[in-house]
DOPA-575255 format. One line per field, with one value per atom (N, C-alpha, C): residue in one letter; atom name; x, y, z. Coordinates in steps of 0.05 Angstrom, whole numbers, padded with zeros to 5 digits, m for minus. Example, Ala and Ser with C-alpha at 12.3 -4.5 7.8 and 13.67 -1.06 7.14 Angstrom:
<recs>
mimar: (A,A,A,S,S,S)
voza: (N,CA,C,N,CA,C)
X: (00264,00246,00264,00257,00273,00258)
Y: (m00114,m00090,m00066,m00045,m00021,00001)
Z: (00156,00156,00156,00142,00143,00157)
</recs>
This chain:
<recs>
mimar: (X,X,X,X,X,X,X,X,X,X,X,X,X,X,X,X,X,X,X,X,X,X,X,X,X,X,X,X,X,X,X,X,X,X,X,X,X,X,X,X,X,X,X,X,X,X,X,X,X,X,X,X,X,X,X,X,X,X,X,X,X,X,X,X,X,X,X,X,X,X,X,X,X,X,X,X,X,X,X,X,X,X,X,X,X,X,X,X,X,X,X,X,X,X,X,X,X,X,X,X,X,X,X,X,X,X,X,X,X,X,X,X,X,X,X,X,X,X,X,X,X,X,X,X,X,X,X,X,X,X,X,X,X,X,X,X,X,X,X,X,X,X,X,X,X,X,X,X,X,X,X,X,X,X,X,X,X,X,X,X,X,X,X,X,X,X,X,X,X,X,X,X,X,X,X,X,X,X,X,X,X,X,X,X,X,X,X,X,X,X,X,X,X,X,X,X,X,X,X,X,X,X,X,X,X,X,X,X,X,X,X,X,X,X,X,X,X,X,X,X,X,X,X,X,X,X,X,X,X,X,X,X,X,X,X,X,X,X,X,X,X,X,X,X,X,X,X,X,X,X,X,X,X,X,X,X,X,X,X,X,X,X,X,X,X,X,X,X,X,X,X,X,X,X,X,X,X,X,X,X,X,X,X,X,X,X,X,X,X,X,X,X,X,X,X,X,X,X,X,X,X,X,X,X,X,X,X,X,X,X,X,X,X,X,X,X,X,X,X,X,X,X,X,X,X,X,X,X,X,X,X,X,X,X,X,X,X,X,X,X,X,X,X,X,X,X,X,X,X,X,X,X,X,X,X,X,X,X,X,X,X,X,X,X,X,X,X,X,X,X,X,X,X,X,X,X,X,X,X,X,X,X,X,X,X,X,X,X,X,X,X,X,X,X,X,X,X,X,X,X,X,X,X,X,X,X,X,X,X,X,X,X,X,X,X,X,X,X,X,X,X,X,X,X,X,X,X,X,X,X,X,X,X,X,X,X,X,X,X,X,X,X,X,X,X,X,X,X,X,X,X,X,X,X,X,X,X,X,X,X,X,X,X,X,X,X,X,X,X,X,X,X,X,X,X,X,X,X,X,X,X,X,X,X,X,X,X,X,X,X,X,X,X,X,X,X,X,X)
voza: (N,CA,C,N,CA,C,N,CA,C,N,CA,C,N,CA,C,N,CA,C,N,CA,C,N,CA,C,N,CA,C,N,CA,C,N,CA,C,N,CA,C,N,CA,C,N,CA,C,N,CA,C,N,CA,C,N,CA,C,N,CA,C,N,CA,C,N,CA,C,N,CA,C,N,CA,C,N,CA,C,N,CA,C,N,CA,C,N,CA,C,N,CA,C,N,CA,C,N,CA,C,N,CA,C,N,CA,C,N,CA,C,N,CA,C,N,CA,C,N,CA,C,N,CA,C,N,CA,C,N,CA,C,N,CA,C,N,CA,C,N,CA,C,N,CA,C,N,CA,C,N,CA,C,N,CA,C,N,CA,C,N,CA,C,N,CA,C,N,CA,C,N,CA,C,N,CA,C,N,CA,C,N,CA,C,N,CA,C,N,CA,C,N,CA,C,N,CA,C,N,CA,C,N,CA,C,N,CA,C,N,CA,C,N,CA,C,N,CA,C,N,CA,C,N,CA,C,N,CA,C,N,CA,C,N,CA,C,N,CA,C,N,CA,C,N,CA,C,N,CA,C,N,CA,C,N,CA,C,N,CA,C,N,CA,C,N,CA,C,N,CA,C,N,CA,C,N,CA,C,N,CA,C,N,CA,C,N,CA,C,N,CA,C,N,CA,C,N,CA,C,N,CA,C,N,CA,C,N,CA,C,N,CA,C,N,CA,C,N,CA,C,N,CA,C,N,CA,C,N,CA,C,N,CA,C,N,CA,C,N,CA,C,N,CA,C,N,CA,C,N,CA,C,N,CA,C,N,CA,C,N,CA,C,N,CA,C,N,CA,C,N,CA,C,N,CA,C,N,CA,C,N,CA,C,N,CA,C,N,CA,C,N,CA,C,N,CA,C,N,CA,C,N,CA,C,N,CA,C,N,CA,C,N,CA,C,N,CA,C,N,CA,C,N,CA,C,N,CA,C,N,CA,C,N,CA,C,N,CA,C,N,CA,C,N,CA,C,N,CA,C,N,CA,C,N,CA,C,N,CA,C,N,CA,C,N,CA,C,N,CA,C,N,CA,C,N,CA,C,N,CA,C,N,CA,C,N,CA,C,N,CA,C,N,CA,C,N,CA,C,N,CA,C,N,CA,C,N,CA,C,N,CA,C,N,CA,C,N,CA,C,N,CA,C,N,CA,C,N,CA,C,N,CA,C,N,CA,C,N,CA,C,N,CA,C,N,CA,C,N,CA,C,N,CA,C,N,CA,C,N,CA,C,N,CA,C,N,CA,C,N,CA,C,N,CA,C,N,CA,C)
X: (m00454,m00465,m00477,m00503,m00516,m00509,m00508,m00502,m00528,m00527,m00550,m00551,m00571,m00572,m00573,m00585,m00586,m00558,m00543,m00516,m00498,m00502,m00485,m00490,m00516,m00522,m00510,m00513,m00502,m00471,m00458,m00429,m00420,m00437,m00430,m00439,m00455,m00466,m00445,m00445,m00427,m00433,m00412,m00414,m00412,m00429,m00427,m00403,m00386,m00361,m00362,m00356,m00353,m00324,m00318,m00291,m00270,m00277,m00258,m00252,m00272,m00268,m00249,m00254,m00237,m00209,m00206,m00179,m00164,m00178,m00166,m00157,m00175,m00169,m00145,m00144,m00121,m00095,m00095,m00070,m00063,m00083,m00078,m00069,m00080,m00072,m00042,m00035,m00007,00012,00003,00021,00004,00001,m00016,m00004,00021,00034,00030,00017,00013,m00004,00003,m00011,m00037,m00055,m00079,m00073,m00053,m00045,m00036,m00020,m00011,m00034,m00053,m00077,m00093,m00097,m00113,m00101,m00074,m00061,m00065,m00063,m00065,m00093,m00113,m00141,m00156,m00142,m00153,m00176,m00173,m00192,m00176,m00190,m00176,m00174,m00158,m00152,m00177,m00194,m00217,m00236,m00244,m00262,m00247,m00221,m00206,m00206,m00201,m00201,m00229,m00250,m00277,m00283,m00275,m00279,m00265,m00240,m00224,m00238,m00247,m00260,m00286,m00301,m00325,m00318,m00297,m00289,m00280,m00268,m00260,m00285,m00303,m00327,m00346,m00347,m00365,m00351,m00326,m00312,m00299,m00301,m00287,m00257,m00247,m00219,m00220,m00210,m00211,m00188,m00164,m00140,m00118,m00097,m00073,m00052,m00036,m00016,00010,00031,00057,00062,00067,00072,00101,00108,00135,00143,00169,00180,00184,00169,00170,00198,00212,00239,00259,00254,00273,00268,00246,00239,00238,00254,00256,00230,00214,00190,00191,00213,00218,00202,00188,00172,00142,00129,00100,00087,00065,00050,00021,00007,m00022,m00032,m00048,m00059,m00089,m00097,m00126,m00135,m00156,m00165,m00194,m00200,m00228,m00233,m00257,m00266,m00281,m00280,m00296,m00325,m00331,m00359,m00364,m00388,m00395,m00419,m00414,m00435,m00424,m00443,m00435,m00415,m00419,m00401,m00373,m00370,m00343,m00329,m00344,m00333,m00323,m00339,m00331,m00306,m00305,m00282,m00256,m00258,m00235,m00226,m00245,m00239,m00225,m00235,m00223,m00194,m00190,m00163,m00144,m00153,m00137,m00130,m00148,m00143,m00122,m00118,m00098,m00071,m00068,m00042,m00027,m00005,00010,00021,00025,00036,00015,m00011,m00032,m00037,m00029,m00032,m00060,m00072,m00098,m00113,m00139,m00156,m00182,m00188,m00212,m00230,m00256,m00276,m00280,m00277,m00279,m00300,m00307,m00326,m00309,m00319,m00306,m00298,m00276,m00267,m00258,m00248,m00239,m00257,m00255,m00272,m00257,m00231,m00215,m00189,m00180,m00153,m00138,m00114,m00097,m00072,m00063,m00037,m00019,00002,00019,00047,00060,00087,00104,00126,00144,00173,00192,00220,00231,00224,00236,00218,00227,00211,00209,00230,00229,00208,00207,00187,00159,00156,00130,00122,00140,00135,00125,00139,00131,00103,00097,00070,00050,00055,00036,00030,00051,00047,00038,00051,00047,00026,00018,m00003,m00028,m00026,m00049,m00058,m00040,m00047,m00061,m00059,m00071,m00099,m00107,m00133,m00155,m00175,m00198,m00213,m00224,m00243,m00231,m00205,m00193,m00194,m00205,m00207,m00183,m00176,m00154,m00141,m00114,m00099,m00082,m00082,m00064,m00048,m00022,m00004,00008,00010,00023,00043,00067,00088,00093,00094,00098,00128,00133,00161,00169,00151,00157,00131,00134,00110,00112,00091,00090,00075,00054,00039,00027,00029,00017,00008,m00018,m00030,m00051,m00054,m00075,m00093,m00090,m00104,m00130,m00152,m00179,m00190,m00181,m00191,m00169,m00176,m00156,m00161)
Y: (m00133,m00140,m00114,m00115,m00092,m00090,m00065,m00061,m00063,m00075,m00077,m00052,m00035,m00010,m00014,m00035,m00040,m00047,m00064,m00071,m00047,m00030,m00006,00013,00016,00034,00022,m00004,m00017,m00014,m00015,m00012,00016,00036,00063,00070,00053,00059,00054,00069,00064,00036,00023,m00003,00000,m00013,m00012,m00027,m00014,m00026,m00026,m00049,m00049,m00044,m00044,m00037,m00057,m00083,m00103,m00097,m00091,m00084,m00060,m00040,m00015,m00022,m00039,m00047,m00062,m00080,m00094,m00074,m00055,m00035,m00017,m00010,00006,m00009,m00034,m00051,m00054,m00059,m00063,m00037,m00014,00012,00017,00009,00013,m00006,m00031,m00051,m00072,m00069,m00087,m00116,m00119,m00145,m00160,m00148,m00162,m00187,m00208,m00234,m00234,m00252,m00256,m00264,m00281,m00290,m00267,m00249,m00225,m00207,m00203,m00187,m00199,m00225,m00240,m00236,m00238,m00235,m00207,m00187,m00159,m00151,m00163,m00154,m00175,m00196,m00216,m00231,m00241,m00259,m00282,m00304,m00326,m00319,m00334,m00328,m00331,m00350,m00354,m00330,m00319,m00295,m00271,m00269,m00247,m00250,m00274,m00280,m00274,m00282,m00278,m00248,m00233,m00204,m00190,m00198,m00186,m00192,m00217,m00225,m00208,m00204,m00187,m00158,m00148,m00120,m00117,m00138,m00138,m00140,m00158,m00162,m00138,m00124,m00100,m00075,m00078,m00055,m00036,m00042,m00025,m00026,m00050,m00054,m00056,m00036,m00036,m00051,m00047,m00061,m00059,m00074,m00073,m00060,m00043,m00028,m00024,m00020,m00013,00016,00033,00061,00066,00079,00084,00113,00118,00145,00155,00174,00183,00193,00205,00215,00193,00169,00147,00130,00135,00120,00138,00159,00178,00191,00198,00213,00237,00252,00272,00298,00302,00326,00319,00330,00327,00353,00351,00375,00370,00391,00391,00407,00395,00409,00413,00437,00444,00446,00432,00431,00439,00457,00463,00454,00444,00435,00457,00456,00475,00468,00443,00433,00417,00421,00406,00389,00366,00346,00319,00300,00273,00260,00262,00248,00259,00286,00298,00293,00294,00289,00260,00241,00213,00208,00222,00218,00229,00252,00263,00244,00234,00216,00191,00179,00155,00161,00184,00192,00195,00207,00211,00183,00165,00138,00123,00131,00118,00130,00153,00167,00159,00145,00136,00159,00182,00205,00215,00211,00221,00200,00207,00189,00189,00213,00217,00238,00234,00253,00256,00281,00287,00305,00300,00319,00339,00365,00385,00406,00422,00444,00470,00490,00516,00524,00539,00550,00528,00506,00484,00460,00442,00418,00394,00392,00369,00379,00362,00366,00340,00343,00320,00321,00299,00296,00282,00295,00285,00280,00258,00252,00247,00261,00258,00261,00255,00255,00284,00302,00329,00350,00375,00396,00392,00382,00375,00354,00334,00313,00324,00343,00355,00372,00386,00402,00384,00361,00342,00331,00325,00315,00337,00361,00383,00389,00391,00399,00375,00353,00330,00310,00310,00292,00307,00321,00336,00357,00371,00392,00381,00356,00344,00332,00333,00322,00341,00330,00346,00359,00382,00395,00408,00410,00424,00454,00469,00498,00512,00504,00518,00498,00501,00484,00503,00499,00514,00494,00496,00477,00490,00475,00483,00461,00468,00448,00445,00419,00412,00416,00433,00439,00421,00410,00392,00380,00356,00342,00345,00357,00361,00337,00329,00306,00291,00265,00248,00223,00220,00197,00184,00158,00143,00130,00138,00126,00140,00126,00137,00129,00107,00098,00104,00119,00127,00114)
Z: (m00279,m00253,m00240,m00233,m00221,m00191,m00182,m00154,m00138,m00115,m00097,m00080,m00084,m00069,m00038,m00029,00000,00010,m00005,00004,00002,m00019,m00022,00002,00010,00032,00058,00062,00086,00087,00063,00063,00071,00067,00075,00103,00115,00142,00163,00185,00207,00219,00229,00241,00271,00286,00315,00324,00340,00350,00381,00392,00421,00429,00455,00464,00454,00452,00442,00413,00397,00369,00367,00383,00383,00391,00410,00419,00397,00383,00360,00339,00332,00312,00319,00345,00354,00349,00357,00353,00324,00307,00278,00265,00274,00263,00269,00293,00302,00288,00283,00271,00257,00230,00215,00214,00222,00221,00248,00267,00293,00288,00303,00299,00315,00308,00322,00351,00354,00381,00398,00387,00402,00409,00390,00396,00419,00416,00437,00465,00466,00492,00503,00486,00495,00503,00490,00497,00513,00522,00540,00528,00504,00491,00480,00473,00460,00430,00416,00387,00369,00375,00357,00356,00379,00377,00365,00369,00357,00327,00318,00289,00277,00290,00281,00280,00300,00300,00277,00273,00251,00224,00221,00196,00192,00214,00212,00205,00217,00212,00182,00171,00143,00125,00132,00115,00115,00137,00139,00128,00120,00108,00127,00153,00173,00167,00163,00154,00124,00110,00080,00068,00080,00070,00091,00086,00103,00085,00097,00080,00095,00080,00091,00084,00104,00099,00094,00073,00065,00071,00075,00077,00049,00040,00013,00004,00023,00015,00011,00022,00019,m00005,m00019,m00043,m00068,m00066,m00089,m00097,m00076,m00081,m00061,m00062,m00042,m00044,m00067,m00070,m00067,m00047,m00044,m00051,m00066,m00074,m00068,m00061,m00059,m00082,m00099,m00123,m00119,m00122,m00122,m00151,m00158,m00186,m00188,m00207,m00213,m00241,m00246,m00272,m00286,m00313,m00329,m00328,m00333,m00333,m00307,m00297,m00272,m00278,m00289,m00292,m00285,m00282,m00273,m00291,m00317,m00336,m00335,m00335,m00335,m00308,m00286,m00260,m00258,m00268,m00267,m00284,m00307,m00324,m00311,m00298,m00283,m00261,m00246,m00223,m00234,m00255,m00267,m00276,m00288,m00296,m00272,m00250,m00227,m00214,m00215,m00204,m00220,m00245,m00262,m00261,m00248,m00246,m00221,m00224,m00200,m00183,m00194,m00179,m00159,m00165,m00148,m00126,m00102,m00079,m00068,m00067,m00056,m00073,m00075,m00090,m00075,m00068,m00052,m00068,m00067,m00077,m00054,m00060,m00039,m00046,m00026,m00030,m00029,m00042,m00042,m00070,m00072,m00097,m00117,m00107,m00124,m00120,m00139,m00139,m00128,m00131,m00123,m00109,m00091,m00079,m00083,m00095,m00100,m00083,m00073,m00060,m00080,m00088,m00110,m00098,m00105,m00097,m00122,m00125,m00147,m00137,m00155,m00147,m00143,m00160,m00159,m00171,m00171,m00183,m00213,m00226,m00254,m00260,m00243,m00246,m00242,m00223,m00219,m00243,m00254,m00278,m00301,m00304,m00325,m00319,m00294,m00287,m00292,m00284,m00286,m00316,m00332,m00360,m00378,m00375,m00393,m00385,m00360,m00351,m00342,m00319,m00309,m00329,m00341,m00360,m00385,m00391,m00414,m00409,m00384,m00376,m00386,m00399,m00409,m00386,m00391,m00373,m00349,m00347,m00324,m00329,m00310,m00312,m00300,m00276,m00262,m00243,m00240,m00222,m00205,m00179,m00161,m00145,m00146,m00132,m00108,m00086,m00062,m00055,m00048,m00043,m00013,m00005,00023,00030,00050,00058,00081,00095,00117,00128,00140,00151,00181,00193,00222,00234,00222,00231,00208,00208,00187,00201,00202,00216,00199,00203,00190,00212,00236,00258,00264,00259,00263,00291,00301,00328,00348,00369,00389,00415)
</recs>
């Protein structure tokens, strides 16, 4: 199936949001389990327009997914690491292969393409330093085309937010 370049461009374009849309998004960011009826009462609309707005926000990609945020330390993922990775070769094929590999590694929670000394920044969650060593040597270390990896370990979380609309 070929991608439609116009749809792809539209999917990446910002979406115009009015104050009611922003209010809905603030409420959903705070609690994704809130009901349409509760949202409607809080923003002074009836349920039908609220439902239609949420559907539009989902269809336009403003709302990508609904998620439950877990406390990493309570699910035996107490060690968080930030890994900076540089690749040996910088071409489309090798970059795409690295990205696909990162998407398949459950330890990698987030992967960003970055500018500067390194090419990628990974957020990794594992159970312990031993588990990180295993990940680093037996998984990440086995990935083709990696030039250099620098790991930084998270000692504490000061702020962690997923709220984009304030």
